[in-house]
C-alpha positions in Angstrom: -11.4 4.2 33.1 -12.3 0.9 31.4 -9.6 -1.8 31.4 -11.5 -4.7 29.9 -10.0 -4.7 26.4 -6.5 -4.1 27.8 -6.8 -7.0 30.2 -8.1 -9.4 27.6 -5.1 -8.4 25.3 -2.6 -8.9 28.1 -4.1 -12.2 29.1 -3.8 -13.4 25.5 -0.1 -12.4 25.5 0.5 -14.1 28.8 -1.1 -17.3 27.5 1.0 -17.2 24.4 4.1 -16.7 26.5 3.2 -19.6 28.7 3.3 -21.9 25.7 6.9 -20.7 25.0 7.9 -21.2 28.6 6.8 -24.8 28.6 9.4 -25.8 26.1 12.1 -28.0 27.5 14.5 -25.1 28.0 13.6 -21.4 28.2 14.5 -18.0 26.9 15.1 -15.6 29.7 14.6 -12.8 27.3 11.0 -13.8 26.6 10.4 -14.4 30.3 11.8 -11.1 31.6 10.2 -9.0 28.7 6.8 -10.1 29.9 7.3 -9.6 33.6 5.9 -6.1 33.4 2.8 -7.4 31.7 2.3 -10.0 34.4 2.7 -7.4 37.1 0.1 -5.2 35.4 -2.6 -7.8 35.4 -1.8 -9.6 38.7 -4.7 -8.1 40.5 -7.0 -9.2 37.6 -5.9 -12.9 37.7 -7.7 -15.5 39.8 -6.6 -15.6 43.4 -5.1 -19.1 44.1 -6.8 -21.2 46.7 -3.8 -23.4 47.2 -0.3 -21.9 47.5 2.6 -22.1 49.9 3.7 -18.8 51.4 6.6 -19.6 53.7 9.3 -17.9 55.7 12.6 -19.2 57.1 12.7 -18.1 60.7 16.4 -18.3 61.8 17.4 -18.9 65.4 21.2 -19.1 65.0 22.7 -16.1 66.8 19.1 -14.8 67.2 19.2 -13.4 63.6 15.4 -13.5 63.4 14.5 -14.7 66.9 15.1 -14.6 69.8 16.3 -11.0 70.5 16.6 -11.5 74.2 17.9 -14.4 76.4 15.6 -16.5 78.6 17.1 -16.9 82.1 14.1 -16.3 84.4 10.3 -16.5 84.3 10.0 -12.9 83.3 12.6 -13.2 80.5 11.0 -16.4 79.2 7.7 -14.4 78.8 9.6 -11.6 77.0 11.2 -14.2 74.6 7.9 -15.9 74.0 6.1 -12.5 73.3 8.8 -11.7 70.7 7.9 -14.9 68.8 4.2 -14.2 69.1 4.7 -10.7 67.7 6.6 -12.2 64.7 3.9 -14.8 64.1 1.2 -12.2 64.3 2.9 -10.2 61.6 3.4 -13.3 59.4 -0.3 -14.3 59.9 -1.4 -10.8 58.9 0.5 -11.2 55.7 -1.1 -14.5 55.0 2.1 -16.6 55.5 0.9 -20.1 56.0 4.2 -22.0 56.6 6.9 -21.3 59.1 10.3 -23.1 58.7 11.7 -22.8 62.2 15.4 -23.5 62.7 15.3 -26.3 65.2 18.6 -28.1 64.9 21.2 -25.3 64.6 24.8 -26.6 64.6 24.8 -29.9 66.4 22.6 -28.1 68.9 18.8 -27.8 69.3 16.0 -25.6 70.6 14.2 -28.4 72.4 15.1 -30.9 75.2 16.9 -33.6 73.2 18.1 -37.1 74.1 21.0 -36.6 71.7 22.2 -33.0 71.5 22.6 -30.0 73.8 20.6 -26.8 73.9 21.7 -24.1 71.5 22.9 -20.9 73.1 20.5 -18.7 71.2 17.8 -19.2 73.8 19.5 -18.8 77.1 22.7 -17.1 76.0 24.8 -20.1 77.2 25.4 -23.1 75.0 24.1 -26.2 76.7 22.0 -24.3 79.2 18.2 -24.8 79.1 16.1 -21.7 78.7 13.4 -22.7 81.1 10.8 -23.8 78.5 10.5 -25.9 75.4 10.9 -23.4 72.6 9.9 -25.9 69.8 6.8 -27.0 71.6 5.8 -23.4 72.3 6.3 -22.5 68.6 4.3 -25.4 67.3 1.3 -24.4 69.5 1.5 -20.8 68.6 1.7 -21.5 64.9 -1.3 -23.8 65.0 -3.3 -21.2 66.9 -2.8 -18.9 63.9 -3.6 -21.6 61.3 0.0 -21.9 60.1 2.0 -25.0 59.5 5.3 -25.4 61.4 8.2 -27.3 59.8 11.2 -28.2 61.9 14.2 -26.8 60.0 17.1 -29.2 60.6 20.6 -28.1 59.6 22.0 -31.5 58.7 25.8 -31.7 58.0 27.4 -28.4 59.3 28.4 -28.5 63.0 29.9 -25.1 63.3 33.3 -24.2 64.7 35.5 -27.1 65.6 35.7 -26.1 69.3 32.1 -25.1 69.7 29.6 -27.0 71.9 27.8 -28.9 69.2 30.8 -30.0 67.2 32.9 -30.8 70.2 30.4 -33.1 71.8 29.6 -35.0 68.7 33.1 -35.6 67.5 34.1 -36.8 70.9 31.3 -39.3 71.0 31.4 -40.3 67.3 34.8 -39.3 65.9 34.4 -41.2 62.6 31.2 -39.3 61.8 32.8 -35.8 62.0 35.1 -34.3 59.4 37.2 -31.2 59.8 37.3 -28.7 56.9 39.3 -25.6 57.9 38.1 -24.6 61.3 34.6 -26.0 60.8 33.2 -29.4 61.6 30.8 -31.4 59.3 29.0 -34.6 59.7 30.7 -36.9 57.1 28.2 -38.0 54.4 30.6 -40.9 53.7 30.4 -42.3 57.2 28.0 -45.2 57.7 26.6 -43.8 60.9 25.7 -40.3 59.6 22.4 -41.3 58.1 21.3 -43.3 61.2 22.2 -40.4 63.5 20.3 -37.8 61.6 17.4 -40.1 61.2 17.3 -40.5 65.0 17.2 -36.7 65.4 14.4 -36.3 63.0 12.5 -39.3 64.5 12.8 -37.7 67.9 11.3 -34.4 66.7 8.5 -36.1 64.8 7.6 -38.4 67.7 7.6 -35.7 70.4 6.0 -32.7 68.5 2.9 -32.1 66.5 5.0 -30.7 63.6 3.7 -30.4 60.0 7.1 -31.0 58.3 10.7 -31.9 58.6 12.8 -29.4 56.5 16.4 -30.5 55.7 19.0 -27.8 55.2 22.5 -28.3 53.8 21.8 -31.9 52.9 24.7 -31.8 50.5 28.5 -32.0 50.2 30.3 -28.8 51.4 31.6 -26.9 48.4 34.9 -26.9 50.2 35.1 -30.7 50.3 38.8 -31.7 50.1 40.1 -33.9 47.4 38.5 -35.3 44.3 34.8 -36.0 44.7 33.2 -38.9 42.9 29.9 -37.2 41.9 27.9 -40.3 41.3 29.0 -41.9 44.5 28.4 -38.6 46.3 24.8 -38.3 45.1 24.3 -41.9 46.3 25.6 -41.0 49.8 23.4 -37.9 50.2 20.3 -39.8 48.8 21.0 -42.6 51.3 20.8 -40.0 54.2 17.6 -38.6 52.8 16.0 -42.0 52.4 16.9 -43.0 55.9 15.3 -39.8 57.3 12.2 -40.2 55.2 11.7 -43.7 56.5 12.1 -42.5 60.1 9.6 -39.7 59.7 7.0 -41.3 57.5 7.1 -44.5 59.5 5.7 -42.6 62.5 3.6 -39.8 60.9 3.1 -40.2 57.2 1.3 -36.8 57.0 4.4 -34.9 58.1 5.9 -33.3 55.0 9.5 -34.1 53.9 11.2 -31.1 52.4 14.6 -29.6 51.8 16.2 -26.4 50.5 18.5 -27.4 47.6 20.9 -25.1 45.9 18.8 -22.8 43.7 19.8 -24.2 40.3 19.4 -27.9 39.8 22.0 -28.1 37.1 23.1 -26.4 33.9 20.3 -25.9 31.3 20.7 -26.3 27.6 20.8 -22.5 27.0 21.8 -21.2 30.4 24.8 -22.0 32.5 24.5 -22.3 36.3 28.0 -20.6 36.4 29.4 -23.5 38.4 26.9 -23.3 41.3 24.2 -26.0 41.1 22.7 -28.7 43.2 23.3 -31.9 41.3 26.8 -31.6 39.9 28.5 -29.2 42.3 27.3 -30.5 45.7 25.6 -33.9 44.9 22.0 -33.0 45.6 19.7 -35.0 43.4 16.7 -33.0 44.6 14.6 -33.6 41.5 15.3 -37.3 41.8 14.1 -37.2 45.4 10.7 -35.8 44.2 10.5 -38.5 41.5 11.2 -41.3 44.0 8.9 -40.1 46.7 11.6 -39.1 49.2 10.5 -35.5 49.2 7.0 -33.9 49.3 8.2 -30.4 48.8 11.2 -28.4 47.7 12.3 -24.9 48.7 15.1 -24.2 46.2 17.3 -21.3 47.4 16.9 -19.1 44.3 18.6 -15.9 45.5 19.3 -14.7 42.0 18.0 -12.3 39.3 17.2 -12.3 35.6 18.4 -15.3 33.6 19.8 -16.9 36.7 16.3 -16.9 38.2 13.5 -17.4 35.7 14.7 -20.3 33.6 15.9 -22.2 36.6 12.7 -21.6 38.6 10.6 -23.0 35.7 13.0 -26.0 35.5 12.0 -26.9 39.0 8.3 -26.7 38.1 8.8 -28.8 34.9 10.5 -31.5 37.0 8.3 -31.4 40.1 6.6 -34.8 39.5 3.4 -33.4 40.8 4.9 -32.4 44.2 5.1 -29.0 45.8 7.7 -26.4 44.7 8.1 -23.2 46.7 10.8 -21.0 45.5 13.1 -19.4 48.1 13.3 -15.6 47.5 16.5 -13.8 48.5 14.7 -10.8 50.0 17.8 -10.0 52.1 19.5 -8.8 48.9 17.1 -5.8 49.0 18.9 -4.5 52.0 21.2 -1.6 51.4 23.8 -3.5 53.4 23.6 -6.4 50.9 23.1 -6.0 47.1 20.5 -3.2 47.4 18.1 -4.8 45.0 15.1 -2.7 43.9 11.9 -3.8 45.6 10.2 -4.6 42.2 12.7 -7.4 41.5 11.1 -9.7 44.1 7.6 -8.5 43.3 8.1 -9.5 39.6 9.5 -12.9 40.6 6.5 -13.5 42.8 4.1 -12.7 39.9 5.9 -15.1 37.6 5.9 -17.9 40.3 2.2 -17.5 40.9 1.4 -17.7 37.2 3.1 -21.1 37.0 1.6 -22.5 40.2 4.8 -22.2 42.3 4.8 -21.1 45.9 7.2 -18.7 47.5 9.4 -18.6 50.7 11.1 -15.5 52.1 14.7 -15.6 53.3 14.7 -14.4 56.0 11.9 -13.6 58.4 13.4 -10.4 59.8 13.9 -8.8 56.4 10.2 -9.5 55.7 8.7 -8.3 58.9 11.0 -5.2 58.9 9.4 -4.4 55.6 12.7 -3.8 53.7 12.0 -1.9 50.5 8.2 -2.3 51.3 8.3 -6.1 50.8 5.9 -6.8 53.7 3.4 -4.1 52.6 3.5 -5.3 49.0 2.9 -9.0 50.0 0.2 -8.3 52.6 -1.8 -5.8 50.6 -1.3 -6.8 47.0 0.0 -10.3 46.1 -1.0 -12.3 49.2 -3.9 -10.1 50.2 -6.1 -13.2 50.6 -5.4 -16.4 52.6 -4.4 -19.6 50.8 -4.5 -23.3 51.8 -1.4 -25.5 51.4 -1.7 -27.9 48.4 -2.8 -31.3 49.5 -0.4 -34.3 49.5 -2.7 -36.4 47.3 0.3 -38.7 46.4 0.4 -39.7 50.1 -3.4 -39.9 50.8 -6.2 -38.7 48.5 -9.5 -39.5 50.3 -11.2 -36.4 51.7 -12.9 -36.4 55.1 -16.7 -36.2 55.3 -18.1 -32.7 55.8 -18.8 -31.2 59.2 -22.4 -31.4 60.6 -24.9 -29.1 62.3 -23.5 -25.7 61.5 -25.0 -23.2 63.8 -24.8 -19.4 63.4 -25.6 -17.2 66.5 -25.7 -13.5 66.3 -24.5 -11.5 69.4 -24.3 -7.9 70.2 -20.7 -7.7 69.0 -20.3 -10.4 66.4 -21.2 -13.8 65.2 -20.5 -17.2 66.8 -20.2 -20.2 64.5 -20.2 -23.7 65.9 -20.4 -27.1 64.2 -20.2 -30.8 64.9 -17.0 -32.6 64.0 -16.5 -34.5 60.7 -15.4 -38.1 60.2 -11.7 -38.6 59.1 -10.4 -41.7 57.3 -6.7 -40.8 57.0 -5.5 -42.1 60.4 -4.2 -38.8 61.6 -5.1 -37.8 65.2 -7.4 -34.9 64.4 -9.1 -32.9 61.6 -8.7 -29.2 60.8 -11.5 -26.8 59.7 -11.7 -24.0 57.2 -14.3 -21.3 57.3 -15.7 -19.3 54.4 -17.9 -16.3 54.3 -19.7 -14.4 51.5 -22.6 -11.9 51.1 -24.0 -14.1 48.4 -25.6 -17.5 48.8 -24.5 -20.2 48.4 -21.0 -19.5 49.6 -18.5 -20.5 46.9 -15.7 -22.4 48.6 -13.7 -22.6 45.4 -13.1 -18.9 45.6 -10.1 -18.1 47.9 -11.5 -14.6 48.5 -14.2 -16.2 50.6 -11.7 -17.9 52.9 -11.6 -16.2 56.3 -10.1 -18.8 58.7 -7.9 -21.8 58.0 -6.7 -24.9 59.8 -8.9 -24.4 62.9 -8.5 -27.2 65.5 -11.5 -26.1 67.5 -15.1 -26.5 66.2 -16.1 -22.9 66.8 -15.1 -19.4 65.8 -16.2 -16.0 66.9 -16.3 -13.3 64.2 -16.4 -9.6 65.2 -19.3 -7.5 63.8 -19.3 -7.3 60.0 -18.6 -3.6 59.2 -20.4 -3.7 55.9 -23.8 -4.1 57.4 -24.9 -6.7 54.9 -25.5 -10.1 56.5 -22.9 -12.8 55.6 -23.5 -16.5 54.8 -21.0 -19.1 55.9 -19.6 -22.4 55.0 -17.3 -24.8 56.9 -15.1 -27.6 55.5 -13.1 -30.3 57.2 -9.5 -30.9 56.2 -7.2 -33.8 57.1 -3.5 -33.4 57.9 -2.6 -34.3 54.3 -4.6 -31.2 53.1 -7.5 -33.0 51.6 -10.7 -30.9 52.0 -14.3 -32.1 52.4 -17.3 -30.6 50.7 -18.8 -27.8 52.8 -21.7 -27.5 55.1 -23.5 -24.3 54.5 -25.3 -21.9 56.8 -29.0 -21.4 56.3 -30.1 -19.9 53.0 -31.8 -16.5 53.0 -35.3 -16.8 54.6 -37.1 -16.2 51.3 -35.7 -19.4 49.8 -37.6 -21.7 52.2 -40.5 -21.7 54.6 -40.3 -25.1 56.2 -38.0 -26.0 59.0 -34.6 -27.4 58.1 -33.9 -30.9 59.4 -31.6 -33.9 59.0 -33.3 -36.7 57.1 -32.7 -40.4 57.9 -31.9 -43.0 55.2 -30.5 -46.5 55.0 -28.5 -45.9 51.8 -31.4 -46.9 49.6 -34.5 -45.2 51.0 -34.7 -41.6 52.2 -37.4 -40.6 54.7 -39.5 -37.7 53.4 -41.2 -35.3 55.7 -44.9 -34.9 55.4 -45.9 -32.1 53.1 -48.5 -30.5 55.4 -50.5 -27.6 54.1 -47.7 -25.3 53.1 -46.1 -27.3 50.2 -47.6 -27.9 46.8 -44.6 -29.8 45.6 -44.8 -32.8 43.3 -41.0 -33.5 43.2 -37.9 -33.2 45.4 -34.6 -32.1 44.1 -31.3 -33.5 45.5 -28.3 -31.1 45.4 -24.7 -31.4 46.5 -23.6 -29.0 49.1 -22.1 -26.8 46.4 -25.5 -26.5 44.7 -25.2 -29.0 41.9 -28.4 -30.8 41.1 -27.9 -34.6 41.0 -31.4 -36.0 41.1 -35.1 -35.2 40.8 -37.4 -37.6 42.6 -41.2 -37.9 43.0 -42.5 -36.3 46.3 -45.0 -38.9 47.1 -45.4 -41.3 50.0 -43.0 -41.3 52.9 -39.8 -42.4 51.2 -37.7 -41.6 48.1 -35.3 -44.0 46.3 -31.7 -42.8 46.6 -29.9 -46.0 45.8 -28.4 -44.6 42.6 -26.7 -41.7 44.4 -23.0 -42.0 45.3 -22.1 -41.6 49.0 -21.9 -38.1 50.2 -23.8 -35.2 51.9 -26.8 -33.7 50.1 -29.4 -31.0 50.4 -33.0 -31.9 49.7 -35.4 -29.3 48.3 -39.1 -29.4 47.3 -40.0 -28.2 43.8 -43.4 -26.5 43.7 -45.7 -26.3 40.7 -44.5 -22.8 39.9 -40.9 -23.9 39.9 -40.1 -22.5 43.3 -37.7 -24.6 45.4 -37.7 -24.7 49.2 -35.0 -26.4 51.3 -36.5 -29.1 53.5 -33.5 -30.9 54.9 -30.0 -32.4 54.7 -29.1 -36.0 54.5 -25.9 -38.0 54.3 -25.5 -41.3 52.4 -22.7 -43.1 54.2 -19.6 -44.5 52.7 -19.4 -48.3 52.9 
């Protein structure tokens, strides 16, 4: 069956609808009426190369992990294996960001100078589990090419008599406020911002995390007495600002994010029904994006219909170029909760993608347990291909130089790729590498479908035997910790495209050394191409040097151009940045 005319018509409708949706306030009727159309053509739309696919991995009470207690060497191994199994499943579904609950309720899952161990690991509050759970999780996420963000529950301290609350209120009584039988850090206390900043600085200093994720950075909805909203927003913003300075002052590439209440405020045509971030609980999250205090938001949009779509697009419209990843309430698909049909979340994901918004699952266990088929749908349909995380160009925008000397070795059971490291200029401690593969040459690194490995720390990868039989071509890029990606280095072109040996050609930034023609080449010119195959210069092939003074800095491929118009690759060269 031919779908071309249908797809063209649907795409036209989608584009028209997009114009409507970018008005200042939105019609949920228009949005929801086109959800079915979006779902129909999702598979036909371009696969995004950059998109956040995140999951909240909850540790409180072992809701997502751990499921057993660590009290011996053997039980530590069991607990660690549980986490690895979860991460393997997330990786297989192309999740690229794990928000791991690190500070729980005035308690933590790592050895802290300030707070006791949470009981989720050992089963006993304050008792160490025998290993550093946060350090282990960071290492395992990075092995799988995923970012790990330390999820810090900020103000709630749990029950008044529990370990975390009891210790903190005894040490800092003015910083803790009792509301019912719960304790909270008081956002109106002068010491709260400094204390939370110390916690986040400790995590950032001691661990190779990719982000600090603030949860419940707001006034409790049960706050007693009359709340001055303007003053309240100033108090919460002051805490956010202090934490931002503590984190960015150490590692500016670490992302600052939070999970605000899902609806920022009332919209012109749609009421938030009394539950919103800015007015109800004093979270000026859009202001934090505007003022550079946040790099990313994960709004908790656990709603449907006109309580979801208009408010989701409001976050996008007021993102100030930062990253928005919408929190999806997949737990509501559980029969024990609201028993949502599975297609509710699938349609939401389609809409988010069309508008360049990422998605985050709440919670991990509902996702990996495949409630209503959510895992299968994400892994095999919507997120079938990997994606990189959008770069923080507002923090640092200069890409690293490309890797060098890509070598491809065929073995009996697969292919080994190795390459030399690239040069980074961001100041971060190391670079990451992305690998692309395609059965066509040159490999298109703009096509996410060619992305096969992300965020590698090592400069080598082994790929099992390609089942299709057709040989693959490869490309490798370098990426800094801000997410800026270099141009690629490519594996050799098919043999018929060149006959001379490939080599690296020396230059001083003005003159490029040309190899001798020998007997094989009849070329009168050389062609200079970027690593993506774009021709940037054609120079005479005469003498021992060519003038490259007009070329911008970068890495290039040099090809000879014969009298019959046939090009042969004769080498690479790099014009250095000054």
